[in-house]
N, C-alpha and C positions, 0 to 999 in steps of 0.2 A: 503497500500500500505504500594519495601518494604524490607524490610530487610530479610535476611535468617531466617528461623525458629529457635527458641530456642531449646536447647537440653534438654530433660526431666530430672528432677532431679534424682540422683542416689537413689535407695531405701535404707532406713536405715536398719541396722542389729542389732537385739536384741539377746543377748545370754540368753537363758532360763536357769532355774535351772538345767535342765537335760544336759546342755552343748551343745545344738543344736543351730543352727542359723536360724532365721526366717526373711524373707524379708517382711517388713511392710511399709506402706506409712509413709512419714516423720512426719506427724502430729500425727500418732500413736506412732512412735518411741520415741517421746519426753517423753512418759510416763516412759521410762526406768530410767529417772533421779529420779523418786519418788519411785522406787521399793526397798523395804528394802533388805539389803544384808543378806544372810543366811550363818552363820559361823558354821562349823562343828568342834567338838572337835577331838583331836587325839585319836587313838586307846588306847594309854597308859593311858589316863585319865579316861577311862570308869570304873564305879564301879559296883560291883555285884548288881543284881536286888533287893536283900533283904536289901541292904544298902541304897537304894534310899528313900528319904522322900516321903510321899504321895503327889500325884498331887493336886494342889489347885483347888478349884471349880471355876466356871466362876464368881460367885459372889465375891469370895475372890480376884480373879484377877482384877475385876473391881474396888474393894475398894483400893487395894494396888498399882494399876498402877499409875504412875506419870501422871500429866496433859498433859505433852508434848506427851506422847505415845497415850493417847486417842485422842488428836488433830490430831496426825499423821494418826491414823487409819481412823478417820472421813474424813480427806482430801484425803487419798488414795482411800477410797470408792467413794468419790465424783468424783475424777479424773477418776476412772474406769467407773462410770456411764456416765460421759460426753464423755469419749472416745467411749463407745458403741453407744452413740447417734450420734457422728460424723460418725462412721463407718456405721451406719444404715441409713444415709441420702440417699434418692433416687439417684441413679446414672443416669446421663443423658443418654438416649438411643440413643445417636448420633452414637456410634460405638459399634460393638461387636468385642472386641480385639481378634486377633488370632496371637499368638507369635511364632507359628511353622513355620519354613521356608518352609515346604512343603505345607502350606496353604496360601502363600503370595497372598495378594489381596482380600481374602475373609473376609472382615472386615467392611462392611457397612451395617447398618440396614436400613429398609425402614420406611416410614410413617411420615416423618417430613417436607415434602415440604409444608404442609398447615399451617406452623407457620407464624405469622405476620412478615412482612418484616423488621419491626423495632425492633423485639425481640432480646435481647442480647443473641445470641446463641453461642455455642462453636466456638472459633476462629480457624484459620488455624494452630496455634501452636499445637493444639491437634492432628493434623494429621502427625506431624513430624516423629514420630516413624515408620510410615509405609513406608517412602520414602527410607529407607535403606534396605528394604526387598528384597530378591532375585527376579529377573525378571523371571517370569514363562511364556515363550512364546512358543506357539506350531507352528510347521511347517505344511504346507499343507498336508504332508504325513501322519500325525497322528491326524489331526483335527477331523475327524469323531468319533474316539474312545475316545477322550479326552474332548470334549465339552459337556456341559449339554444336556440332552435329547431334549429340544426344538430346539437347534441349530443343533444337530446331525441329527434330523429328516429331515433336508433339503436334506439329501442324497437320500431320496426317491423320490424327485422331478425329473421328466424327461421331455423331450421335449413334450411328449404327454399330460402331466398333467398341465403344466403351462409355461408361458414365463419366463425364469429364471431371466432376468434382473429386473422383477417386484418384486423379492424377496430382492433386494438390500437395500430397506428401512426398512425391517422387523426387523433389529437389534435394532431399537429404541423401540420396543414393550417391555412391562414390563417383559414378560416371557423370553426374550432373552438378554436384555440389561446388566444385572448384570453378566450373564454367559459370554458374550463377553468381558466385561470389565476385568473380572478375567483372561480369557484365553489369552488376549493380553497384560497383564501386567499393567492394570490400578489399582489404589489404592483408599483407602478412601480419601487420599489427593487430587487426581485428581478429584474425583466426588464432594467432598466438594467445591473445587474451582469452578466447573461448577455451583453448586447451588448458591454460593455466587455471581457469575457473573450475573446469571439470576435475582437474587433479586435486584442487582444494576440496571439492566435494568428496572425491574418492577417499582422501585422507581422513575425512571425518564421518565416513559411514561407520555406524556402530557395528563392531565385529561380533558382538553377541546376538543382536537382533537383526542385523543386515538392513536396518532402517536408518533414517536420519532423525535428528532432533532439532527443534527450534532453539533450545536453550543452551546449546554447546555440545562438546566441551570447548569450542572455539570462543574467542572473545566477543563480547557484545551480543550474547544470545537474547532471545525473547522469552518471556514467561507469561502465562503458563505454557508448558511444553505441549506440542501437538505433533506427534510422530507421523501421523497420517498426512497432514498438510506439508510437513517438511519433506517427507519421502516423495510425495506427488510432485512437488516443485523440483526436487533434484532429478527425478526420472524424466520430467519434461525437458530439463536442460540437457541431459545425456541424449535423449531421443531427438531433440532438435538438431543435434550434430550428427545424427545417424547411427547412434549406438543402441543396440538392443541385445537381448539374450541370444538372438539368432545370428549375431555377427561372428567375426573371426575369433575362435576360441583362444588364440594367442594374444589377443588384444585385452589388456587389463580392464578396459571399460566394459567389454562384453561380460566379463566375470562379475564386475560390480553390479551391472543391471540384472544379470541372472539371479544373483543372490537376493537382490532387493525385491524383484518380482515374486520370487518363490515365497518370500515372507509376507509381502504386501497383499497378495491375493487372499491369503488366509484371514485377513482382517475385514474382508467384505462380508456383510451379514446376508441373510437369506433374501431380504428385500432388495439388496443391491447397494445399500448404504455403506460408505467407508468411514464415517466419523466414529471414532471410538473414545477420544479424549480431548481435553483442551477447553478453552473458554466457550460458553454456549453460543456467543455471537459468531464464532468461527465454524459452526457446524456445517452450514451449507456452502460456505467458501471451500471447506475441506472436501466435501463430496464433489463439487464441480471440478476442482483441481485434479482429484483422483480419477474422475471420469475422463477428463482430457487426456491424461497420461495413458489410461487403459485403452481408450478408443484409438489413440495414435499407435499404440503398440500393436493392436490387431491390424490396423490399416497398413503399417509398415511391414509386418511379418506375414500376414495372411495365415497365421497359425491358428487352427481351429480351437485349440485349447483356450484361447483368449476371447473367442467370439461370444460365448454364452455369458461370461462375467461382464463383458463390455455392454452387451445388450441389456443385461439386468440393471446395470448402473444407469443406462439411459432411460429405461422404463421407470426407474425411481425418480429421475429428474422430471419426467412428464407427470408422474403421479403427484408430486408435491408442488407443482406450479400454482401460484396464488391466483385468485379470481381476477385480479386486474392485469394478469399476464406476466408478472415477473417473479422474482424470488428474493427473500431477505434472510432473516436469521433462523426462522423456524419453518418446518414443512407446512406449505399451504397457507401461510399467514404473512400478509403484507409483502411489499416489494421495495427494493431500491436499485438504482442503476448499477451500483458497484458490484453487488452480488450477481445481479442479472447478467452483466457482461461476461462473467466467468461461465455462467450456464449457457449463454449463446455460443461461446467458444466450445463448450462440451458438446452441444448439439451439432455444431459445425464439424467437429472432429469425428463424430459418429457418422455424419453424412460422407465425409472424406473416406471413411472406412467401409462404406456400403452398408451400414446398419440402418435399422428402421427408426425413422423420426416422423411422428405424425405431423401432417401439414397444419392441422389445427393448432398445435403447440406453437409453431412459428408465427402463425397469424396473430395469436394472442400476444406474443412478444412485440410484434409490430404495433399493436394497439397500446401497449404499455409505453413504448418509445414515444408515441404521440403525446402521452400524458406528461412526460418529463421533458419535452422539447421546448425550446425557445427560438425566436427568430425564424419561424417556419421550418424548424428542423435543423438549423445551422449550429445551434448550441443546445447543451443539455444540462440538466440538474440532477442532483443526487436522489431526490424524491420529488413527487409532484408538488410538494409544499415549499420547495427551495428554489433559489435563484440559480442561474447558470454558473458553471464552474469549469475551468479549463480541463481538468482531468476527466470530468464526466463528459465533456464535449468530445474528447478524443475517444473515450469508451463508447459513447453513443454512436459516433460516426462509424466506428468499426463494426458495430452491430448492424447499422444500416447497410454497409457494404456487403456483409455476409447475407443479409436478408433481401438483397435484390436491387438496391439503388444503383442506377447507372452512373457511369464515369462522369457524365456531364450534368448530372442533377444539380440544379442551382444551389439549394441549401448545402449540399455536400461540398461544392466548390467554395462557398463562403466560409464554411467551417474549416476546411483545409487551409484556406488563406489565413485564418486566425491562428492555426497551429504553426504555420511557417513564420508567423510574426513573433512567435514565442518559442524559439528554438532552445534546446537544452543548454544550460550554462551551469558551471560548477560554482555556485554561490552558496556559502554555508547558511544553513537553516532555511534555504529557499529551494534546495534540490528537491525534485519530485520524481523519483524513479517510476512511480505508478503512472503518472502522466506521460513520461517518456516512453514507457513500455507500450501504451496504446497508441501514442502519436507516431512511434516508429512504424507500427503495422499499417496504420491508415495511410501514411505518406508513401510507404513502400508499395502498397496496392495501387496508389494513384500514379506512381512512376513519374517520369519527366521532371519538370522543374521543382514540384513540391518535394520529391524524393531527393533531388540533387541538393536542395537547400538543407533539408533535415540531415541527410547522411553526411554532408560536408561538416556539420557540427558534431554529430554523434560519433563518427568513426575516429576522431581525434580525442574527443573528450573522455570517453570511457576507458580506452587503453591507457591514456596518460595518468589516470587516477586510480588504476588498479594497484593493490598492494604488491610490491615487487620483491619483498624479502621477509624473512622471519616465518613464524608459525602460520601467519594468515596470508602468505604469498598466494596470489591468485584470486583473492576475495576483494570485495569493496567495503570500505568502512561505512557503517550505517549512520554514524554520528553526523549530524548536519542535514540528513534527509528527512523529509516530512513524515516518512513512514518507517524510519529507522527504529524508533522505540517500539512500535507495535510489531514489526516483523523481524527485527534483528538482522544480524549479518547474513544468515542464510537466505532470508527472503530477498534482501537487497541484492545480494550476489546473484541469485537465480534470475531476477528480473533484468539485471544488466547483461547476463549471459544470453537470455532470450533475445534481447535487442541486437546483440552482436551476431546472432545466428539468423537474423531476419532475412539476410540475402538469399538464403536457400531453405529456410524452415518451412515456409509455405510458398508455393508458386503464386505470383500476383493474380488476384481475382480477375481483373479485366483482361489481362493477358490470356488467361485460360479461357475466358469467354470468347475472345477473338479466335483462339486456336481451335475451339470446339463448336463453332457455329454450325447449325444444321444446313442442309442444302437450301432450305427455304429462307435462310437469312436470319431466322430467329435464334437468339442465344438459348442455350440449354438452361433450364430452370436451376437456380442456385438456392 
């Protein structure tokens, strides 16, 4: 509900004998201090060749050379050898640097997620050079021709061949994730921040229960504890980056999620409800979060063992919807937009997974959104009795996008314009990760200029302020965030992680609608 990265050192410049300049690392540039100077005589001092004495032999040079010259030569050779050894040290394959502005974002190598979680890996400082690269964002109009083949091939999908909404989770697959990250302006810095956050979560998975806790043992936990909400949030973060129990068994994140789901599914009751502990007002938040995680799991794996529990969780969502069309703290009683937004995402995740969601349930949500809207639907309030609020506006607009509003809907455009005038800023006691989480999704679905503005701020801000050392490396400090006291470090860290996964976590809604239009020109129902 850390400090900025350091600037990389300037390369040293060495002037060679030929008078050219060569950029070398600073540890190599220091050799220039030991390079003998070469002094050439003037043209007037040159003698005829027959007047020159014979050249001494190497033996004569060695005998006549002063001791200091021999020492200098030996030391120079030693320094050259040491320098070559330094240059030849294996370079960490964390990044494949691309300094061309035309290739911004294409800078991350794969294959390092199986490192031990406590290994001293390259820190976020090593990603700083990427965050100033130009943002290369594509609009819907040219997406098909500019994205990598695995993504562009979605254009062949039609109403006759697949339910388009079920493609929305496919961006997390290995063949598409990097392509989407590059296409939508992600960098090595954003992806490294995701990996560091997941490693932080993995370190704090309870080894006895295989679940997570809101109250620690990390710093700045939240009380009372709620293992179900904490576990759901952590699993959404892992799955947002493509990690499930069905992944590579050698990947430690596969083992982390497998242990967690084995324990978490046992906490679902016969009705489908996941809430077992914690503050009463967190009951429905918890169930919605758990339902999102479970429906995504089934949608990503298509493993039948998850279908029935996922459908049962959705059936419980439908059963406890309040009369006015939303959800709040207790089943079937009252509504607020904050809780309702999590349930809309749960229902959407179910539809992405091909589960059954009654159309009447979605219609009632639309009616509730009308009750809490302002300015013709451009802004939203927490309840029908309240005034508009920025965080609720972002949440309400995302609900509208999922429930069918078109890309050019006038109130949607006005609302998005408001969001892009209020970009994320790291101002103490004014940070609002809850607003940022929903705003990131809304602007990503809009693409084009709104996303370029939002991402231009977000992709530097979040990695720059991630904790980079110590026990909490990979997390974000909740102090100074409006929701830090209520949710604690795990909640804030998970929401920041969701934001940095946004490039591939869900395929953009309007892009999918364009790619899956039926032959009659009508978009598939979402």
